[in-house]
N, C-alpha and C positions, 0 to 999 in steps of 0.2 A: 819374225818367224817366216820366214817364207815357208820360211819355215817357219818364221817365226815362227814360225814359227815357224814361219816360217817355215820356211820349211818347218817351223814349229810345229812345224810342221807336223804337224805332221802326225805323224802317228804318235804325236805327243799324247795322244790319247791312250791312256793307259789301260784302260779296262778291257780293251777290246780284242786286240788282234790275236789274242792268244791261241785259239783253236785253230787258226788257219796258217800257223806260220813256219814250222820247222823246215829249213831248206833241204835237208836230207831226206824229207819224206818222199815216197814215191807218188803220191797223190796229195791233192789239197781238198779238204772239205769243202763241199759246196752246198751244204744245208745250213744247220744251226750253228750259231756260235755260243750256244748255251753253256758249253764247257768253259768258256772264257769267263764266265761269271760263277762257275761251279754250282750251276743250278740243277735241280732235279730234272730228269728226262720227262718228256710227255709223250702221249700216244700219238699226237697229231704233230706232223712236221710243220714247223712255224713258216709263215710266208716270208718272203724276202721283200725288204724295201726296194723299190726301183732305185739304182745306184744313182740317178740324177738328184734324188731328194737327198740321199746321204752326202753327196758332194756339196749340195746347197747348204745342208745343215752344218757342215764341218769347215768348209774352206773360207767363207767370209772373214773368219778371225784372222787369217793370214794377211789379208788386205788391210784390216785394222791395225795389225801389228807393225806393218811396214809403211802406213800412211805418213808417219812423222818424218821420213828420211830426208825430204827436200823442204819441209816447212818448219823445222825447228826454230829459225829466227822469227817467223811470223807469230808462232805460239809464245815465244819468249817476250815479245813486245805487247802481245794482248795481255799477257799475265803479270807484265812489269817485273820480269826477272831476267837474268843473264841467259844467254843461249846454252851455256854449259849447265846451269841449273834446270833448263827445260828438258834436258835429256833424262831426268828423273821420270818423265811421262813414259819413256821407253822402257827405262829400268824397272819400273813398278809393274808395268804390263809383263814383262818377262818374268819377274819375280812370282806374280800371281799365277802365271802359268805353270812355272816349276813347281810351286807349292800346292796349288790347287789340283793338279792332275792326279797325283796318287790318292789324295783325299776324295775326289769325286769318283775315282774309280772304285775306292772302297764303298762309297754310297751306292754305287751300280751294283755291286756285287751282293751287298747286303739287303738293299731295299727294292732294287728292280729299276727299270727304266722309267716309269711315269713320274715318281719322285724326282729323279734326276732331271727329266725335262722341265718340270714345274720350277725347281730351284734354279735351274740355268736360264730359263726364260726371264724370271724375275731378277736375276743378277744383271743380265744383259739390258733389260729395260732400265732398271734403276741406275746402272752405271752410264748408259748413254744419255740419260736424262740430267745426271750431275755433270757430265762433260759439258752438255749443251748450255747450261746455266752457270757454271762455276765462274765467280768473279776473281778467285785466288788460286794459286797453285795447289794448296793441300786439298782443296775440294775437287778439283780436276784430277788429282792423283787417286783419290778415293773412287772416283768414276772409272778411271781407268782400270783399277783393281777389280771392280765390279764386272766391267766388260770382259775382263780376261778370265775371272773365274767362270763366269757363265759361258764364254767360249771353250775353256777347257772341258766344261761338262758336256757340252754339244759334240765336241770332237769325241769324247769318250763313247757317247751314245751311237755316233755315226759308225766309229770303228768297230763297236761291238756287234752291230748289225750288218757288217760287210759281208761276212761269211766265206769268202775265198780270197786267193791271192790277187786275182784279176781285179775284182772289185775294190780291194784295197789299194791296188796300184792306181786306179782311176781316182780315188780320193787323195792319195798322196801326191799325184801329179796336179790335181787342182790346187792342192797347198801351194805348189811351185808357182802355177799360174797366177793365182790370186796374190801371192806374195810378190810376184814380179810386177804386177800391175798396181800394187799398192802405193809406191812412191809417186808415180805420175798421177794416178788418180787423186792421192792426197794434194799434190800441187795444183791440179786442175780445179778441184772443188774449193780449195782455198783462194785461188784467184777469182773464181766465179761468185762465191758466197762467202764462206768463212772457213777456217781451219777446223772449227767445231763440227761442221758438216762432215768433214773428211774423217773425223774419228767415229762418225755414226755408221760407217759402211758395214761394220761387222754385225750390226742388227738386222741385216738382209737375211742372216740365217734363220731368224725367226719365222719366215715365210714357210720353212719346210717342217716346223715343229708340229702342226695339226696332222699332217700326213704321216709323219714318223710315229706320232703317239698312237696311231691306229694299230701299230705293230708291237706295242708295249708287251703283250703277252708272250712275245717271242723270247724275252729275256726275264724270266721269274727270278726273284731274289733268292739267294741262298740263306740269308739269315742265321748263318751258322757261326758260332764261336764269339768271343768277346772282342770288342774292338780295342786295339791296343793304342789308346790315346796318348800315353806317355811316349811310346816309340814315335808315333806321329808328329808330336810336338818337338821332340828333340831333332828329327830328320829335318822338319822346316826350319828350325832355329839354325841348324848346321848349314842348310842351303842359304838362309838369309846371310849368314856371316860371310859365306863364300862370295855372295853377289856383292858385298860390301867391300871386298878386297881392293879393287882398283881405286876406290875413292877414299876409303879410310883404312889404310894398310895394316898399321899396328893394331888398333883396337879390334878390327875384323879378324885378324890372324889370332889374336888372343881368345876372342870368343869362339872361333872355329874350333881351335885346339881343345878348349874346355868342353865345348858341346860334343866334339868327336869322342872324347874319353867318357863322357856320360853316355852317349849312345852305345859305344862298344860295351860298356858295363851293362847296360840294359838289354842288349842283344844276348849277352851271355846268360842272363837271367830268364829271358824269353826268347829262345831261339827261333820260335815259329811266329813271332809277333810280326809288326808292321814292316820291318826289315828281316827277312829271314837269313839266318846265319848260313843256310846252305848256298844262298846266292853268293854271299861274299866269299866263300870258298871255291866258287866255280871260275876258272881262269876264262872260259868263253864268255861268261856274263862280264866280267871286270874288263876284259880287253874291248868288249863291244861298247860298254859304258864309256871307257876311257876315250876311244876313238870317237864316239858320238859327241862328247862335250867339246873335244879338241877341234873337230871339223865344224861343229856349230858355232864355236867362238870365232873360228876364222872367217867364216861367212859373214856373220853379223858385223864383225869388225871392218871388214872390206865393203859391206853393204852401206855403212855410214861413212866410211873413210873415202871411198873412190870418188863420191860426188865432189867433195872438196878438193881432191887431187886433181879431178878433171878441170875444175874452175882454175886452179892455181897453176898447174902444170901445162894444161892445154888450152885454157882460156875458153871452154865451152859454157854455153848458156844454160840456164836452169832447165828451159824446155828441151834442148838438146840432150841434156844429161838423162831426164826422164824418159825420153823416148828411146835413147840408146840402151838405157838399163832395161826397159820393159823388153826390147827385142832380144837382148842378150839373155835375160833370166828366163824368158819363155823358151827360148832354145835350150837352155841349160835344164830346164824342167823336163822338157821332151826327152832329152838324152838320159837324164836320170831314170826316167821310167823304163827306158830300154835296158839300162843296167839292172834295175830291179826285176825286169821280166826275165832276164838271162842269168840272174845270180845263182839259181839252182844248178845250172849247167857249169857255170864258171868255177863254183866253190868257194868256200870262205877265204882261203888264202889269197886267191886271185883278186876277189872283190875288195879286200882290205889293202892289197898292194895298189889297186888302181885308185882307190880312195885316197890313200896316203900320198901317192905320187903327184896325182893332180892337185890336191890341197897344197902341197909344199911348193909346186910350181906357181900356184896362184899367189901365194905369199911373196915369193921371190920377185915376180913380175910386178906386182903393185909397189914393192919396196923400191925398186930400181928403174923402173920404166917412166918415161915422161910422155910417151905416145898415148893419145886418147884412145884409139882402138885397142891397144895392148891393156891399157887400164881396165876397160870394159871387159875384155877377155878374162882378166884376173877375177873381176867380180863374178862372171859367169862360171868360171871354173869353180870358185868357192861355192856358188850356189848348187852346181852339179854335185859337188862333194857331199854338201850338207843335206840336200833333198834325197840323194842316193843313199847316204849313210841312215837316214831316218827310215827309210823303206826297207833297207837290207839288214842293218845291224839290229834294228828291233827284232827281225826274225831270229837273228842268231842269239840274241838275249833270251827270247822266249823258249828257244830249244835247249836252254842250258838247265832247266828244272823240269819238275814233274807237272803234268797237266793241271793240277789244282793250284800250283804257284805260278803258272805262266801269267795271269793277269798282274800279279805282284811284279814279276820281273819286267813286264811291259811298262808298268807304271814307274818303276825305278829307273828303267832306261830313259824314259821320256822326261823324268825330272833332270837326269844328267844332260841330256840333250838341250832342255830348255835353260839350263844354266848358261849355255852359250848365248842365248838371247839376252841375257843380262849382262854377261862379261863383255860382249862385244861393244855395246855403247859407251860402257865405262872405259874401256880400253881406248876407244875412239876419242873421248873427252881427253884422256892423257896425252895422246898423240897429237892432236890437231886443235881442239877448242881452247 
């Protein structure tokens, strides 16, 4: 993620950004985001959590997501598997982020912030412990899934409390920064201690939980309506099938088609369920989600491919690659924040044009260049588009529906964006490993 979530960033957090998002609005709400969880209004304006604590709560998951970029061979040797097999540690993390984001957004809407923080903390602690002691890959995978699910919940909580576009921009930029630092941080901790410590960096987010918990009354639960368990199950099954496409194409394609048909039938029976039919009829939402998954896939593919290309084509060392990526991705994160800050003035069409043009240029450069600086530039351009897409296109997706459905729109957009975090490593395996 630099997104992982990256930019996973990112506003992968589904539950959250709803109330502060429409780019065509003349002003942004600077108070409560309780509308983002369809909660009843209160007589007292809720206090805002200092943005530092929100960033600390949300962004370490991006470093944890990108930590494996330079240490896949070390992980593979330790667990006794092939390097290609070790990429499942990355895919599992991205899958859990994609699947967990809408589920934990629903928990936030229905039960409130405190239960979400408790569950997310338990998942991060348990997952980190499993990774720390895992002697075999399956146990390590279970730990990574726990870390990812917990991280998704913490991101949802942070973005729900952001309250306005400027504060959300700080958090989104934080995803980019931590995602940029993840590869070098992972390599440094692996060389100094162990790759297992590199996977524990996402637990730093727990330092913010006590402070954020004091603001739990700012997001009372709605507790309305029956949870659409069947719709949620079918959506996660569809996402899982899509994630498996790069590694098991035919079985995954068959499962995806079958699940898509079942989900479509379910949506016809329950149009206001976990996947609202109105969203699927909205061109604005569909375009935003399609661009989100495309640009995210491009970024995560280049994030894992460029280091190998720098070694093979330019003869760079691992340390030089890590440092170069850090500087490049930090710059890209800063530029993406500028794009997000000016997106309302630019308009939707201009934002989309910038993202698509820069993303296509990044792919072409990586495919044909043998120059180290140009390869780094390609990775930076992909990071810019992914982080910028996460910040701006999620706003577009939220504006495609009514206020009560905006959390769902954000959650489904985040799911599509996180699919790129799973597609990227799988595509890298096919191309290089």
